[in-house]
C-alpha positions as a Markdown table, in Angstrom:
| # | Residue | x | y | z |
|---|---|---|---|---|
| 1 | Met | 71.2 | -210.1 | 243.7 |
| 2 | Ile | 71.2 | -212.1 | 246.7 |
| 3 | Ala | 69.5 | -215.3 | 246.6 |
| 4 | Ala | 67.4 | -217.2 | 249.2 |
| 5 | Asp | 68.5 | -220.1 | 251.0 |
| 6 | Pro | 69.4 | -223.0 | 248.1 |
| 7 | Ser | 67.1 | -225.2 | 250.2 |
| 8 | Met | 64.3 | -223.3 | 249.8 |
| 9 | Ala | 63.6 | -225.1 | 246.3 |
| 10 | Gly | 61.1 | -223.1 | 243.7 |
| 11 | Leu | 60.7 | -220.1 | 246.2 |
| 12 | Ser | 62.1 | -217.6 | 244.0 |
| 13 | Ser | 63.3 | -214.4 | 246.0 |
| 14 | Arg | 62.4 | -212.1 | 243.6 |
| 15 | Pro | 59.1 | -210.2 | 244.8 |
| 16 | Val | 56.1 | -209.9 | 242.8 |
| 17 | Arg | 55.9 | -206.5 | 243.1 |
| 18 | Gln | 52.0 | -204.5 | 244.2 |
| 19 | Pro | 50.4 | -202.2 | 241.6 |
| 20 | Ala | 52.1 | -199.1 | 242.6 |
| 21 | Ser | 49.9 | -196.0 | 243.0 |
| 22 | Thr | 49.4 | -193.9 | 239.6 |
| 23 | Gly | 48.5 | -190.5 | 241.2 |
| 24 | Tyr | 45.1 | -189.1 | 240.8 |
| 25 | Pro | 42.7 | -189.3 | 238.8 |
| 26 | Arg | 42.5 | -192.7 | 238.0 |
| 27 | Pro | 40.1 | -195.3 | 236.5 |
| 28 | Met | 37.6 | -197.2 | 238.2 |
| 29 | Pro | 38.3 | -201.1 | 238.9 |
| 30 | Ser | 37.2 | -202.6 | 236.1 |
| 31 | Ser | 36.8 | -206.1 | 237.6 |
| 32 | Ser | 33.8 | -204.9 | 239.4 |
| 33 | Ala | 30.8 | -202.4 | 238.8 |
| 34 | Pro | 31.7 | -198.2 | 239.3 |
| 35 | Leu | 31.9 | -197.4 | 242.7 |
| 36 | Ser | 29.4 | -194.6 | 243.5 |
| 37 | Pro | 28.2 | -193.3 | 246.9 |
| 38 | Gln | 26.7 | -195.8 | 249.1 |
| 39 | Pro | 22.9 | -194.7 | 249.6 |
| 40 | Ile | 22.1 | -193.7 | 253.1 |
| 41 | Thr | 18.4 | -194.0 | 253.9 |
| 42 | His | 16.4 | -193.2 | 257.3 |
| 43 | Asp | 13.0 | -194.8 | 259.0 |
| 44 | Pro | 11.3 | -193.5 | 261.5 |
| 45 | Thr | 13.6 | -194.7 | 264.3 |
| 46 | Gly | 16.4 | -193.3 | 263.2 |
| 47 | Arg | 18.2 | -196.5 | 261.8 |
| 48 | Ser | 20.4 | -196.8 | 258.8 |
| 49 | Glu | 19.7 | -199.5 | 256.3 |
| 50 | Ala | 22.8 | -198.8 | 254.6 |
| 51 | Ala | 24.7 | -199.4 | 258.0 |
| 52 | Gly | 22.5 | -202.5 | 258.7 |
| 53 | Trp | 22.4 | -200.4 | 261.6 |
| 54 | Asn | 20.2 | -201.9 | 264.9 |
| 55 | Gly | 19.2 | -199.1 | 267.6 |
| 56 | Ala | 22.0 | -196.2 | 266.3 |
| 57 | Ala | 21.5 | -193.1 | 268.5 |
| 58 | Thr | 23.1 | -190.7 | 266.1 |
| 59 | Thr | 22.7 | -190.6 | 261.9 |
| 60 | Thr | 25.5 | -187.6 | 261.4 |
| 61 | Pro | 26.3 | -188.0 | 257.7 |
| 62 | Ala | 29.9 | -188.6 | 257.3 |
| 63 | Leu | 32.2 | -188.7 | 253.7 |
| 64 | Leu | 35.3 | -190.3 | 253.2 |
| 65 | Val | 37.0 | -188.8 | 250.2 |
| 66 | Leu | 40.1 | -190.1 | 248.4 |
| 67 | Ala | 43.0 | -188.4 | 246.3 |
| 68 | Asp | 41.6 | -189.3 | 243.4 |
| 69 | Gly | 38.3 | -187.7 | 243.8 |
| 70 | Leu | 36.5 | -190.9 | 244.9 |
| 71 | Val | 33.6 | -189.7 | 247.7 |
| 72 | Leu | 31.7 | -192.5 | 249.5 |
| 73 | Arg | 28.5 | -191.3 | 252.1 |
| 74 | Gly | 27.9 | -193.3 | 255.1 |
| 75 | Leu | 27.3 | -192.2 | 258.5 |
| 76 | Ala | 29.5 | -191.4 | 261.7 |
| 77 | Phe | 30.7 | -192.7 | 264.9 |
| 78 | Gly | 33.1 | -192.3 | 267.1 |
| 79 | Ala | 34.3 | -188.6 | 267.4 |
| 80 | Arg | 33.5 | -185.5 | 265.1 |
| 81 | Gly | 36.2 | -183.8 | 263.2 |
| 82 | Thr | 38.0 | -184.6 | 260.5 |
| 83 | Ala | 41.1 | -186.9 | 259.9 |
| 84 | Ile | 43.5 | -187.1 | 256.6 |
| 85 | Gly | 46.1 | -189.5 | 255.9 |
| 86 | Glu | 46.7 | -192.7 | 254.2 |
| 87 | Val | 43.6 | -195.2 | 253.4 |
| 88 | Val | 44.6 | -199.1 | 254.4 |
| 89 | Phe | 43.1 | -202.3 | 254.8 |
| 90 | Asn | 43.4 | -204.7 | 257.5 |
| 91 | Thr | 41.7 | -208.4 | 256.4 |
| 92 | Gly | 41.6 | -209.6 | 259.8 |
| 93 | Met | 38.5 | -211.2 | 261.5 |
| 94 | Thr | 39.4 | -210.3 | 264.6 |
| 95 | Gly | 41.5 | -208.0 | 267.8 |
| 96 | Tyr | 40.2 | -204.8 | 266.2 |
| 97 | Gln | 41.0 | -203.0 | 269.3 |
| 98 | Glu | 44.5 | -204.1 | 269.0 |
| 99 | Val | 44.7 | -202.7 | 265.3 |
| 100 | Met | 43.4 | -199.5 | 266.5 |
| 101 | Thr | 45.7 | -199.0 | 269.6 |
| 102 | Asp | 49.6 | -200.6 | 267.0 |
| 103 | Pro | 51.5 | -198.1 | 266.8 |
| 104 | Ser | 52.4 | -199.0 | 263.6 |
| 105 | Tyr | 49.1 | -196.9 | 262.5 |
| 106 | Ala | 49.9 | -193.8 | 263.0 |
| 107 | Gly | 48.9 | -191.4 | 260.7 |
| 108 | Gln | 46.6 | -194.3 | 258.8 |
| 109 | Leu | 42.8 | -194.7 | 258.1 |
| 110 | Val | 41.8 | -197.9 | 258.6 |
| 111 | Thr | 39.4 | -199.6 | 256.3 |
| 112 | Phe | 38.2 | -203.3 | 258.2 |
| 113 | Thr | 37.2 | -205.8 | 255.6 |
| 114 | Tyr | 35.5 | -207.5 | 258.7 |
| 115 | Pro | 31.7 | -206.7 | 258.2 |
| 116 | Glu | 31.3 | -205.2 | 261.8 |
| 117 | Leu | 33.1 | -204.1 | 264.3 |
| 118 | Gly | 32.3 | -203.0 | 268.1 |
| 119 | Asn | 31.0 | -206.8 | 269.1 |
| 120 | Thr | 33.3 | -207.6 | 271.9 |
| 121 | Gly | 33.3 | -204.1 | 273.1 |
| 122 | Val | 37.0 | -202.8 | 274.2 |
| 123 | Asn | 38.8 | -203.8 | 277.6 |
| 124 | Ala | 41.6 | -203.0 | 278.9 |
| 125 | Glu | 43.8 | -205.8 | 278.2 |
| 126 | Asp | 44.2 | -205.8 | 274.5 |
| 127 | Leu | 45.5 | -202.4 | 274.6 |
| 128 | Glu | 48.9 | -202.5 | 272.5 |
| 129 | Ala | 49.3 | -198.7 | 273.5 |
| 130 | Asp | 47.8 | -196.1 | 275.9 |
| 131 | Arg | 45.5 | -194.8 | 273.5 |
| 132 | Pro | 44.4 | -195.5 | 269.3 |
| 133 | His | 47.3 | -194.6 | 267.0 |
| 134 | Leu | 45.2 | -194.6 | 263.8 |
| 135 | Arg | 43.4 | -191.5 | 262.4 |
| 136 | Ala | 40.2 | -192.6 | 261.6 |
| 137 | Val | 38.1 | -196.1 | 261.5 |
| 138 | Ile | 36.4 | -197.3 | 258.4 |
| 139 | Ala | 33.5 | -199.9 | 258.6 |
| 140 | Arg | 30.8 | -201.4 | 256.6 |
| 141 | Gln | 28.7 | -201.7 | 260.2 |
| 142 | Leu | 28.7 | -201.2 | 263.7 |
| 143 | Ala | 27.5 | -203.2 | 266.4 |
| 144 | Pro | 24.6 | -201.8 | 268.5 |
| 145 | Arg | 26.0 | -202.9 | 271.9 |
| 146 | Pro | 28.8 | -205.1 | 273.0 |
| 147 | Ser | 28.2 | -208.9 | 274.2 |
| 148 | Ser | 31.7 | -210.2 | 275.6 |
| 149 | Trp | 32.3 | -211.1 | 279.0 |
| 150 | Arg | 35.7 | -209.1 | 279.1 |
| 151 | Cys | 34.0 | -205.6 | 277.8 |
| 152 | Arg | 34.4 | -202.5 | 280.0 |
| 153 | Gln | 33.2 | -199.9 | 277.3 |
| 154 | Asp | 31.4 | -200.0 | 274.1 |
| 155 | Leu | 33.6 | -198.9 | 271.0 |
| 156 | Asp | 31.6 | -195.7 | 269.5 |
| 157 | Gly | 32.2 | -194.5 | 273.0 |
| 158 | Trp | 35.7 | -195.2 | 273.5 |
| 159 | Leu | 36.4 | -193.9 | 270.2 |
| 160 | Arg | 34.5 | -190.8 | 271.1 |
| 161 | Gln | 36.8 | -190.5 | 274.2 |
| 162 | His | 40.2 | -191.0 | 272.2 |
| 163 | Ala | 38.8 | -188.1 | 269.8 |
| 164 | Val | 39.3 | -190.4 | 266.8 |
| 165 | Val | 36.7 | -190.2 | 264.0 |
| 166 | Gly | 35.1 | -192.9 | 262.1 |
| 167 | Ile | 32.6 | -193.7 | 259.3 |
| 168 | Arg | 30.2 | -196.7 | 258.7 |
| 169 | Gly | 27.6 | -197.8 | 256.4 |
| 170 | Ile | 30.0 | -198.0 | 253.2 |
| 171 | Asp | 30.5 | -200.8 | 250.7 |
| 172 | Thr | 34.2 | -201.5 | 252.4 |
| 173 | Arg | 34.3 | -204.6 | 249.6 |
| 174 | Ala | 33.9 | -202.2 | 247.1 |
| 175 | Leu | 36.9 | -199.7 | 248.2 |
| 176 | Val | 39.2 | -202.8 | 249.3 |
| 177 | Arg | 39.1 | -203.6 | 245.4 |
| 178 | His | 39.5 | -199.9 | 244.6 |
| 179 | Leu | 42.9 | -199.8 | 246.8 |
| 180 | Arg | 44.2 | -203.0 | 245.6 |
| 181 | Glu | 43.3 | -201.8 | 242.2 |
| 182 | Gly | 45.5 | -198.4 | 242.5 |
| 183 | Gly | 47.1 | -198.7 | 246.0 |
| 184 | Ala | 47.2 | -196.9 | 249.1 |
| 185 | Ile | 45.9 | -193.5 | 248.6 |
| 186 | Asn | 45.8 | -190.7 | 250.8 |
| 187 | Gly | 42.1 | -189.9 | 252.1 |
| 188 | Ala | 39.8 | -187.9 | 254.5 |
| 189 | Val | 37.0 | -189.0 | 256.8 |
| 190 | Ser | 35.0 | -186.3 | 257.6 |
| 191 | Ser | 32.0 | -185.6 | 260.1 |
| 192 | Asp | 31.8 | -181.8 | 260.5 |
| 193 | Gly | 30.1 | -180.7 | 257.4 |
| 194 | Ser | 33.1 | -180.0 | 254.9 |
| 195 | Ser | 32.2 | -180.2 | 251.2 |
| 196 | Pro | 33.5 | -182.9 | 249.4 |
| 197 | Ala | 35.9 | -180.4 | 247.5 |
| 198 | Ala | 37.1 | -178.7 | 250.2 |
| 199 | Leu | 38.1 | -181.9 | 251.5 |
| 200 | Leu | 39.7 | -183.3 | 248.0 |
| 201 | Glu | 41.6 | -179.7 | 248.5 |
| 202 | Arg | 43.2 | -181.0 | 251.6 |
| 203 | Val | 43.9 | -184.6 | 250.8 |
| 204 | Arg | 45.9 | -183.7 | 247.8 |
| 205 | Ser | 48.0 | -181.1 | 250.0 |
| 206 | Ala | 48.8 | -183.9 | 252.6 |
| 207 | Pro | 52.0 | -185.9 | 252.5 |
| 208 | Ser | 52.4 | -188.9 | 251.0 |
| 209 | Met | 53.2 | -191.7 | 253.5 |
| 210 | Asp | 56.7 | -191.9 | 251.6 |
| 211 | Gly | 59.6 | -190.0 | 253.5 |
| 212 | Leu | 57.6 | -189.6 | 256.8 |
| 213 | Asn | 59.5 | -190.4 | 260.0 |
| 214 | Leu | 56.5 | -191.2 | 262.1 |
| 215 | Ala | 58.4 | -193.2 | 264.5 |
| 216 | Ala | 59.4 | -190.3 | 266.2 |
| 217 | Thr | 56.2 | -189.2 | 267.1 |
| 218 | Val | 55.7 | -192.4 | 268.4 |
| 219 | Ser | 58.5 | -193.2 | 270.4 |
| 220 | Thr | 58.8 | -192.8 | 274.4 |
| 221 | Ala | 60.2 | -189.4 | 275.4 |
| 222 | Glu | 61.8 | -191.3 | 278.6 |
| 223 | Pro | 63.4 | -195.3 | 279.0 |
| 224 | Tyr | 61.7 | -197.1 | 280.9 |
| 225 | Ser | 61.4 | -201.0 | 282.4 |
| 226 | Trp | 59.1 | -203.4 | 281.6 |
| 227 | Ser | 58.6 | -206.7 | 283.2 |
| 228 | Ala | 54.8 | -207.7 | 283.2 |
| 229 | Leu | 53.3 | -210.4 | 281.5 |
| 230 | Cys | 50.3 | -210.3 | 279.2 |
| 231 | Pro | 47.1 | -209.3 | 281.6 |
| 232 | Ala | 44.8 | -211.6 | 280.1 |
| 233 | Gly | 46.0 | -215.2 | 281.8 |
| 234 | Phe | 45.1 | -217.5 | 279.3 |
| 235 | Asp | 47.3 | -215.6 | 276.2 |
| 236 | Ala | 50.5 | -215.3 | 278.8 |
| 237 | Arg | 51.9 | -218.4 | 277.7 |
| 238 | Pro | 55.4 | -218.3 | 279.9 |
| 239 | Gln | 58.1 | -219.7 | 278.9 |
| 240 | Pro | 60.7 | -221.7 | 281.1 |
| 241 | Arg | 62.6 | -219.4 | 282.8 |
| 242 | Pro | 66.4 | -218.6 | 283.0 |
| 243 | Glu | 68.1 | -218.1 | 286.8 |
| 244 | Arg | 68.7 | -214.5 | 285.3 |
| 245 | Pro | 66.5 | -212.8 | 283.0 |
| 246 | Tyr | 68.5 | -212.1 | 280.1 |
| 247 | Arg | 68.8 | -207.8 | 279.7 |
| 248 | Val | 67.7 | -206.5 | 276.7 |
| 249 | Val | 67.7 | -203.0 | 275.3 |
| 250 | Ala | 64.4 | -202.3 | 273.0 |
| 251 | Ile | 64.7 | -199.5 | 270.6 |
| 252 | Asp | 61.2 | -197.8 | 270.3 |
| 253 | Phe | 60.3 | -197.2 | 267.2 |
| 254 | Gly | 56.3 | -197.7 | 268.0 |
| 255 | Ile | 56.9 | -201.0 | 270.4 |
| 256 | Lys | 53.5 | -202.9 | 270.8 |
| 257 | Arg | 53.3 | -204.1 | 274.3 |
| 258 | Ala | 52.3 | -207.3 | 273.0 |
| 259 | Ile | 56.3 | -208.2 | 272.0 |
| 260 | Leu | 57.3 | -206.6 | 275.4 |
| 261 | Glu | 54.9 | -209.4 | 277.0 |
| 262 | Arg | 56.6 | -211.7 | 275.1 |
| 263 | Leu | 60.0 | -211.0 | 275.4 |
| 264 | Val | 59.4 | -211.1 | 279.4 |
| 265 | Ala | 57.6 | -214.4 | 278.9 |
| 266 | His | 60.5 | -215.8 | 277.5 |
| 267 | Gly | 62.9 | -214.9 | 280.6 |
| 268 | Cys | 63.9 | -211.1 | 279.7 |
| 269 | Ser | 64.0 | -208.3 | 281.4 |
| 270 | Val | 63.5 | -205.1 | 279.2 |
| 271 | Thr | 64.6 | -201.5 | 279.4 |
| 272 | Val | 63.1 | -199.8 | 276.6 |
| 273 | Leu | 64.9 | -196.6 | 275.4 |
| 274 | Pro | 63.6 | -193.7 | 272.8 |
| 275 | Ala | 63.7 | -193.9 | 269.1 |
| 276 | Asp | 67.2 | -191.7 | 268.8 |
| 277 | Ala | 68.9 | -193.3 | 271.5 |
| 278 | Ser | 72.9 | -193.5 | 270.9 |
| 279 | Leu | 75.3 | -196.5 | 271.0 |
| 280 | Lys | 76.4 | -195.0 | 274.0 |
| 281 | Gln | 73.1 | -194.8 | 276.0 |
| 282 | Val | 72.4 | -198.7 | 274.4 |
| 283 | Leu | 75.4 | -200.3 | 275.9 |
| 284 | Ala | 75.5 | -197.9 | 279.3 |
| 285 | His | 72.8 | -201.1 | 280.1 |
| 286 | Gly | 74.8 | -203.8 | 279.6 |
| 287 | Pro | 72.9 | -205.6 | 277.3 |
| 288 | Glu | 72.9 | -209.0 | 276.8 |
| 289 | Gly | 71.1 | -208.4 | 273.4 |
| 290 | Val | 69.3 | -205.8 | 271.4 |
| 291 | Phe | 65.8 | -205.4 | 270.2 |
| 292 | Leu | 64.9 | -203.3 | 267.0 |
| 293 | Ser | 61.2 | -202.9 | 267.4 |
| 294 | Asn | 58.2 | -202.3 | 264.6 |
| 295 | Gly | 56.7 | -198.7 | 263.9 |
| 296 | Pro | 55.1 | -196.2 | 261.8 |
| 297 | Gly | 55.9 | -194.7 | 258.4 |
| 298 | Asp | 58.7 | -194.7 | 255.8 |
| 299 | Pro | 61.6 | -196.7 | 257.4 |
| 300 | Ala | 64.6 | -195.0 | 255.4 |
| 301 | Ala | 63.2 | -191.5 | 257.1 |
| 302 | Val | 63.9 | -193.1 | 260.2 |
| 303 | Glu | 67.9 | -191.7 | 260.1 |
| 304 | Glu | 68.9 | -192.1 | 263.4 |
| 305 | Gly | 67.7 | -195.6 | 264.2 |
| 306 | Ile | 69.8 | -196.3 | 260.9 |
| 307 | Ser | 72.5 | -195.1 | 262.2 |
| 308 | Leu | 72.0 | -197.0 | 265.3 |
| 309 | Ala | 71.8 | -200.2 | 263.9 |
| 310 | Arg | 74.7 | -199.6 | 262.0 |
| 311 | Glu | 76.9 | -199.0 | 265.3 |
| 312 | Leu | 75.2 | -202.0 | 266.7 |
| 313 | Leu | 76.5 | -204.3 | 264.0 |
| 314 | Glu | 80.1 | -203.2 | 264.5 |
| 315 | Gln | 79.6 | -205.0 | 267.9 |
| 316 | Pro | 80.3 | -208.6 | 266.3 |
| 317 | Asp | 78.9 | -210.9 | 268.9 |
| 318 | Leu | 76.0 | -208.9 | 270.7 |
| 319 | Pro | 72.7 | -210.5 | 269.8 |
| 320 | Leu | 70.2 | -208.3 | 267.5 |
| 321 | Phe | 66.3 | -208.5 | 266.6 |
| 322 | Gly | 64.1 | -206.3 | 264.8 |
| 323 | Ile | 60.6 | -206.8 | 263.7 |
| 324 | Cys | 58.8 | -205.3 | 260.8 |
| 325 | Leu | 60.4 | -201.3 | 260.8 |
| 326 | Gly | 63.2 | -202.4 | 263.4 |
| 327 | His | 63.6 | -205.2 | 260.5 |
| 328 | Gln | 64.1 | -203.1 | 257.5 |
| 329 | Ile | 66.1 | -200.7 | 259.5 |
| 330 | Leu | 68.4 | -203.7 | 259.8 |
| 331 | Gly | 68.1 | -204.4 | 256.2 |
| 332 | Leu | 68.9 | -200.3 | 255.4 |
| 333 | Ala | 71.8 | -200.6 | 257.7 |
| 334 | Leu | 73.3 | -203.6 | 255.8 |
| 335 | Gly | 73.2 | -201.5 | 253.1 |
| 336 | Ala | 70.0 | -202.5 | 251.5 |
| 337 | Arg | 66.9 | -200.3 | 249.6 |
| 338 | Thr | 63.5 | -200.3 | 251.0 |
| 339 | Phe | 60.3 | -200.0 | 248.8 |
| 340 | Lys | 56.8 | -199.1 | 249.6 |
| 341 | Leu | 54.2 | -201.9 | 248.8 |
| 342 | Gly | 51.2 | -201.0 | 246.2 |
| 343 | Tyr | 48.7 | -201.0 | 249.2 |
| 344 | Gly | 50.6 | -203.2 | 251.9 |
| 345 | His | 50.2 | -206.6 | 253.8 |
| 346 | Arg | 47.7 | -206.4 | 257.0 |
| 347 | Gly | 45.9 | -209.2 | 258.0 |
| 348 | Leu | 46.3 | -212.8 | 260.4 |
| 349 | Asn | 46.8 | -215.2 | 258.0 |
| 350 | His | 49.4 | -215.0 | 255.3 |
| 351 | Pro | 52.0 | -217.7 | 254.8 |
| 352 | Cys | 55.5 | -217.0 | 254.8 |
| 353 | Gly | 57.8 | -219.8 | 254.1 |
| 354 | Ser | 61.6 | -221.2 | 255.8 |
| 355 | Pro | 63.1 | -224.4 | 254.4 |
| 356 | Gly | 60.2 | -227.3 | 255.0 |
| 357 | Ser | 57.8 | -224.9 | 257.1 |
| 358 | Val | 55.4 | -222.5 | 256.5 |
| 359 | Glu | 54.3 | -219.8 | 259.4 |
| 360 | Ile | 50.7 | -218.3 | 259.3 |
| 361 | Thr | 51.7 | -214.6 | 260.0 |
| 362 | Ser | 50.1 | -211.6 | 261.5 |
| 363 | Gln | 51.4 | -208.6 | 259.5 |
| 364 | Asn | 51.1 | -204.6 | 259.1 |
| 365 | His | 53.5 | -203.1 | 256.7 |
| 366 | Gly | 53.3 | -200.9 | 253.6 |
| 367 | Phe | 57.4 | -201.5 | 253.2 |
| 368 | Ala | 59.3 | -204.2 | 252.2 |
| 369 | Ile | 63.0 | -205.2 | 251.4 |
| 370 | Asp | 64.6 | -204.9 | 248.2 |
| 371 | Pro | 66.3 | -208.2 | 247.7 |
| 372 | Glu | 68.8 | -207.5 | 245.2 |
| 373 | Ser | 70.5 | -204.9 | 247.2 |
| 374 | Leu | 71.2 | -206.7 | 250.1 |
| 375 | Pro | 74.7 | -207.9 | 250.8 |
| 376 | Ala | 74.9 | -211.6 | 249.5 |
| 377 | Asp | 78.2 | -212.2 | 251.4 |
| 378 | Arg | 76.6 | -211.2 | 254.8 |
| 379 | Val | 72.8 | -211.9 | 254.8 |
| 380 | Thr | 70.3 | -214.8 | 254.0 |
| 381 | Val | 66.8 | -214.6 | 253.5 |
| 382 | Thr | 65.8 | -217.3 | 255.4 |
| 383 | His | 61.5 | -216.5 | 254.9 |
| 384 | Leu | 59.8 | -215.3 | 251.9 |
| 385 | Asn | 56.2 | -214.4 | 252.2 |
| 386 | Leu | 54.4 | -216.9 | 250.1 |
| 387 | Asn | 52.0 | -214.9 | 248.8 |
| 388 | Asp | 54.3 | -212.3 | 246.6 |
| 389 | Arg | 57.8 | -213.4 | 247.6 |
| 390 | Thr | 58.9 | -210.6 | 249.1 |
| 391 | Val | 61.4 | -210.7 | 251.8 |
| 392 | Ala | 59.9 | -211.7 | 254.9 |
| 393 | Ala | 63.1 | -212.6 | 257.6 |
| 394 | Leu | 67.0 | -212.5 | 256.7 |
| 395 | Ala | 69.5 | -213.2 | 258.9 |
| 396 | Leu | 73.4 | -212.3 | 259.0 |
| 397 | Arg | 75.8 | -215.2 | 258.3 |
| 398 | His | 78.2 | -214.5 | 260.5 |
| 399 | Gln | 76.7 | -212.7 | 264.0 |
| 400 | Pro | 74.2 | -213.5 | 265.7 |
| 401 | Val | 71.4 | -211.0 | 263.9 |
| 402 | Phe | 68.2 | -211.5 | 262.5 |
| 403 | Gly | 65.0 | -210.2 | 261.4 |
| 404 | Val | 61.4 | -211.1 | 260.8 |
| 405 | Gln | 59.0 | -208.9 | 258.7 |
| 406 | Tyr | 55.8 | -210.1 | 260.2 |
| 407 | His | 54.8 | -210.3 | 264.0 |
| 408 | Pro | 55.4 | -213.5 | 265.5 |
| 409 | Glu | 53.7 | -211.8 | 269.3 |
| 410 | Ala | 50.5 | -211.4 | 267.1 |
| 411 | Ser | 48.5 | -209.8 | 269.2 |
| 412 | Pro | 46.1 | -210.2 | 267.1 |
| 413 | Gly | 46.9 | -213.2 | 265.2 |
| 414 | Pro | 48.4 | -217.1 | 264.9 |
| 415 | His | 50.9 | -218.0 | 267.2 |
| 416 | Asp | 53.1 | -220.2 | 264.7 |
| 417 | Ala | 55.9 | -217.8 | 264.7 |
| 418 | Asp | 56.4 | -217.1 | 268.5 |
| 419 | His | 59.3 | -219.3 | 268.2 |
| 420 | His | 61.6 | -216.4 | 267.1 |
| 421 | Phe | 61.4 | -214.9 | 270.4 |
| 422 | Ala | 62.9 | -218.1 | 271.7 |
| 423 | Arg | 65.5 | -217.4 | 269.1 |
| 424 | Phe | 66.4 | -214.7 | 270.3 |
| 425 | Val | 66.9 | -215.6 | 273.4 |
| 426 | Glu | 68.9 | -218.7 | 272.6 |
| 427 | Leu | 71.6 | -216.4 | 270.8 |
| 428 | Met | 71.9 | -214.6 | 274.2 |
| 429 | Ala | 72.1 | -218.1 | 276.0 |
| 430 | Arg | 74.7 | -218.8 | 274.1 |
| 431 | Arg | 77.1 | -215.7 | 274.6 |
| 432 | Arg | 76.8 | -215.9 | 278.6 |
């Protein structure tokens, strides 16, 4: 078993495992009243009391069906249709647009615990990709109209434009309790008139997230260069620039734009390559550092990325930096194992600790590295998630290589961990 840095007194590196999904059917949460389909009542103006909706133009019914047989009834928003995927939850109080466009949410139906969505609308500056990547949105309430000086479109219309289905008017607090007790589970959001029985059959035949290489579905098809700062000037946060930008090759497993923007802000010139890039293709760009990005799905299934990381680790003085999925791929390339968390870490206030400091971090992942499988002679655990003691960051002892499980670029979230980009730049500066 690998131990954390000895100076991390009192911080055990043994993870506290979240409850694993036990399949279906499963019991209702014992800590709360049994879940039941939420009643939808209509008044003559077409408003839904269950959704707290003021002035909604539609009252199309919608269903949320989980693989354990739970059925919740609400109202549709966004596009009409059926979406099937893994039902997860995000506890952030802001940043719904960034969450919806984050490629790491590919294949998932996202429950927002914050009770109202859409109050600030949608703008062109907060996109993490050209389109939403989640499959469905699950909300308690949808704001009747946006109110923000940055708004360019309402959320409902934007989701319709991108063919993303949504359900509102359900008790998201009870749903989250259900997911916390039983674990993330496949489900369906449907507003096309499909019956609960038909949806349940489809959900139970859908593949689980284990073993899915979703990075291949969201990665860029062609290489491209990135040199832009965050378009929202108040969040650009430029850092001191070197005379010559550091040449960075970023491997795109589902990269967020905010990561590219933070690399540029810290003085990097970035070339983005597809997830299946070869070592020859990477080295052809003469990188001073290589970045392994975030992304969706099971890290153990991203075999080409793991193989590339192994080859990159054979370049003894080449700085490597991985975030989220990229961090897990580094661990797998070092011979470690990953495991699926019960309900994952998705939110903006996760504390992560290193000796003498705590960072409040933005997180979005459903898998983690097993610390007992890391080679102790090569790797040290530098940060732990202080909620469950899972591995939050690692570094190689004798090479300029490190990874963080959380998102130092935030977007949305706190900026506590932005220094990891400066750390990457410092490793490249030492090599010049």
